[in-house]
C-alpha positions as CSV (number, residue, x, y, z in Angstrom):
1,M,0.1,-0.1,0.1
2,R,1.4,3.3,-0.8
3,K,0.8,6.4,1.4
4,L,0.8,9.8,0.5
5,I,0.2,13.0,2.7
6,I,-1.8,15.5,1.6
7,G,-1.7,19.0,3.2
8,I,-4.7,21.8,2.6
9,T,-3.5,25.2,3.5
10,G,-5.3,28.6,3.9
11,A,-3.9,29.9,0.2
12,S,-6.6,30.3,-2.3
13,G,-7.0,27.2,-4.5
14,A,-8.4,24.5,-1.7
15,C,-10.2,23.0,-4.6
16,Y,-6.8,21.4,-5.7
17,G,-6.3,19.4,-2.4
18,I,-9.7,18.4,-2.2
19,R,-9.5,16.9,-5.7
20,A,-6.2,15.2,-5.2
21,L,-8.5,13.2,-2.2
22,Q,-11.2,12.5,-4.8
23,M,-9.0,10.7,-7.3
24,L,-6.7,9.3,-4.8
25,R,-9.9,7.4,-3.8
26,E,-10.2,6.0,-7.1
27,I,-6.6,4.4,-6.7
28,E,-6.9,1.1,-5.0
29,D,-3.0,0.6,-3.6
30,V,-2.9,4.6,-2.2
31,Q,-3.6,5.6,1.0
32,T,-4.1,9.2,2.0
33,H,-3.2,11.0,5.3
34,L,-4.6,14.4,5.5
35,V,-3.1,17.5,7.5
36,I,-5.6,20.9,6.9
37,S,-5.0,23.5,8.6
38,P,-7.5,26.3,10.1
39,S,-7.4,28.7,7.4
40,G,-7.1,25.8,4.7
41,M,-10.4,24.7,6.3
42,R,-11.7,28.3,6.5
43,T,-10.6,28.8,2.6
44,A,-12.3,25.6,1.6
45,L,-15.5,26.7,2.9
46,E,-15.0,30.1,1.9
47,E,-14.6,29.2,-1.6
48,G,-17.7,27.7,-2.6
49,T,-16.6,24.0,-2.4
50,G,-20.2,22.5,-1.6
51,L,-18.2,20.5,1.2
52,S,-18.2,20.4,4.8
53,G,-15.3,20.0,7.1
54,E,-16.7,16.6,8.1
55,D,-17.3,16.1,3.9
56,I,-13.5,17.1,3.3
57,R,-11.9,14.7,6.1
58,A,-14.0,11.9,5.0
59,L,-12.5,12.3,2.0
60,A,-8.9,10.8,3.4
61,D,-8.2,7.5,4.8
62,V,-6.5,9.1,7.8
63,C,-6.9,12.4,9.2
64,H,-4.4,14.1,11.6
65,H,-5.0,17.4,13.7
66,H,-2.7,19.8,12.5
67,K,-1.3,20.6,15.7
68,D,-0.6,16.7,16.7
69,I,3.2,16.8,15.7
70,G,3.0,13.1,17.4
71,A,1.3,12.1,14.6
72,S,2.7,9.2,12.8
73,I,3.6,11.4,9.7
74,A,6.2,13.5,12.3
75,S,8.3,10.6,12.1
76,G,11.0,9.6,9.6
77,S,9.6,5.7,10.5
78,F,6.6,6.7,8.9
79,R,6.7,5.1,5.1
80,A,5.2,7.4,3.2
81,D,6.0,7.9,-0.6
82,G,5.7,11.7,-0.1
83,M,3.5,14.6,0.5
84,L,1.7,17.4,-1.8
85,V,0.6,20.6,-0.3
86,A,-2.0,21.8,-2.6
87,P,-2.6,24.4,-2.0
88,C,0.6,25.7,-0.5
89,S,0.1,29.1,1.2
90,I,3.0,31.4,1.7
91,K,3.8,31.0,5.3
92,T,3.8,26.9,4.8
93,L,6.4,27.5,2.1
94,S,8.3,29.8,4.1
95,G,8.2,27.0,7.2
96,I,9.3,24.3,4.8
97,A,11.8,26.4,3.4
98,H,13.3,27.7,7.1
99,C,13.0,24.0,8.1
100,Y,10.6,25.8,10.7
101,A,8.4,22.6,11.9
102,D,5.8,24.5,14.1
103,D,3.2,22.2,13.4
104,L,2.1,19.0,11.6
105,M,2.1,20.6,7.9
106,T,5.5,22.1,8.1
107,R,6.8,18.8,10.2
108,A,5.5,16.1,7.8
109,A,6.7,17.8,4.9
110,D,10.2,18.3,6.3
111,V,10.6,14.8,7.6
112,C,9.5,13.8,3.8
113,L,12.5,15.8,2.7
114,K,14.9,14.9,5.3
115,E,14.3,11.2,4.3
116,R,14.4,11.9,0.4
117,R,11.1,11.3,-0.1
118,R,8.9,13.5,-2.7
119,V,7.5,16.7,-1.5
120,V,5.2,19.1,-3.9
121,L,4.5,22.7,-3.3
122,M,1.6,23.8,-5.4
123,V,2.2,27.2,-4.4
124,R,-0.3,29.5,-4.9
125,E,0.8,33.3,-4.6
126,T,0.8,36.2,-7.5
127,P,2.2,38.6,-8.1
128,L,5.6,37.4,-6.2
129,H,8.0,39.2,-4.8
130,A,11.5,38.5,-4.6
131,G,11.4,37.3,-0.9
132,H,8.7,34.4,-2.4
133,I,11.3,33.6,-5.1
134,T,13.9,33.3,-2.6
135,L,11.8,30.9,-0.7
136,M,10.8,29.0,-3.7
137,D,14.6,28.5,-4.5
138,Q,15.6,27.2,-0.9
139,A,12.7,24.8,-0.5
140,T,14.2,23.4,-4.0
141,R,17.3,23.1,-2.6
142,S,16.0,21.1,0.0
143,G,14.7,19.0,-2.7
144,A,10.9,20.3,-2.8
145,I,9.3,20.3,-6.4
146,I,7.5,23.8,-6.8
147,M,4.3,23.0,-9.0
148,P,2.6,26.7,-9.1
149,P,-0.8,25.0,-10.2
150,V,-0.8,26.9,-13.9
151,P,-3.3,25.5,-16.4
152,G,-2.2,23.5,-19.6
153,F,-4.9,24.5,-22.3
154,Y,-3.3,22.4,-24.8
155,T,-6.0,20.0,-23.5
156,Q,-8.9,22.3,-24.0
157,P,-10.7,22.1,-20.9
158,K,-14.2,23.0,-20.9
159,T,-15.0,23.7,-16.9
160,I,-13.1,24.8,-14.0
161,E,-13.3,21.3,-12.8
162,D,-11.2,20.4,-16.5
163,L,-8.6,22.7,-15.4
164,V,-8.2,21.6,-11.7
165,T,-8.4,17.4,-12.6
166,Q,-5.8,17.7,-15.2
167,T,-3.3,20.3,-12.6
168,V,-3.9,17.5,-9.8
169,G,-3.5,14.9,-12.2
170,R,0.1,16.7,-13.3
171,A,1.0,16.8,-9.7
172,L,0.3,12.9,-9.1
173,D,2.4,12.0,-12.2
174,L,5.3,13.5,-9.9
175,F,4.7,10.7,-7.7
176,D,4.5,8.3,-10.3
177,I,0.6,7.9,-9.6
178,D,-1.2,7.7,-13.3
179,H,-4.5,8.7,-12.9
180,P,-6.9,7.8,-15.9
181,S,-8.5,11.5,-16.1
182,V,-4.8,13.2,-17.1
183,R,-5.3,13.8,-20.7
184,R,-1.3,13.4,-22.4
185,W,0.5,15.4,-25.0
186,K,-0.1,13.7,-28.3
187,K,2.3,14.5,-30.8
188,E,1.1,14.6,-34.4
189,C,3.3,14.3,-37.9
190,A,3.2,17.7,-38.9
191,T,4.0,18.5,-42.5
192,E,6.3,21.7,-43.2
193,A,4.3,24.5,-44.6
């Protein structure tokens, strides 16, 4: 059984973390461990996801309290495939970049990094100033992958859900999790004009 930690922070875009949980439920050999910050929960409710806190937590196989630094995922002995933080606030990015593990979100990410496990941060902020870019550079140097949820349009999305699903699917690709809803680029034979 593969294990993936999903973090949902207070940045706009709670739909990314929620969609990741929904998509992972469709894959039988992946167990999800959820950490959602109070700000993440508030944002999810205010963004009109249509889900209650209970609904969101029910999407995960295991839920952990954001302050429980004694949780299983806070230890390197917990065998996880990695962590996806979707969305990732600048505050959380800062904690991860500076190894400031004052809650379970940043502690779990720090543990994954020290154990050389994949950490994907869907950083949600724009525009960026030099401090944000420095934090992303620092997190990358520690082993994290920065993946802002920038949509691709070659798939010709028809709805916001199409955009979210494709973006989350590409994030899951980084964990070698292939979801059937991801649309792949198809190169066609081109003739010279």
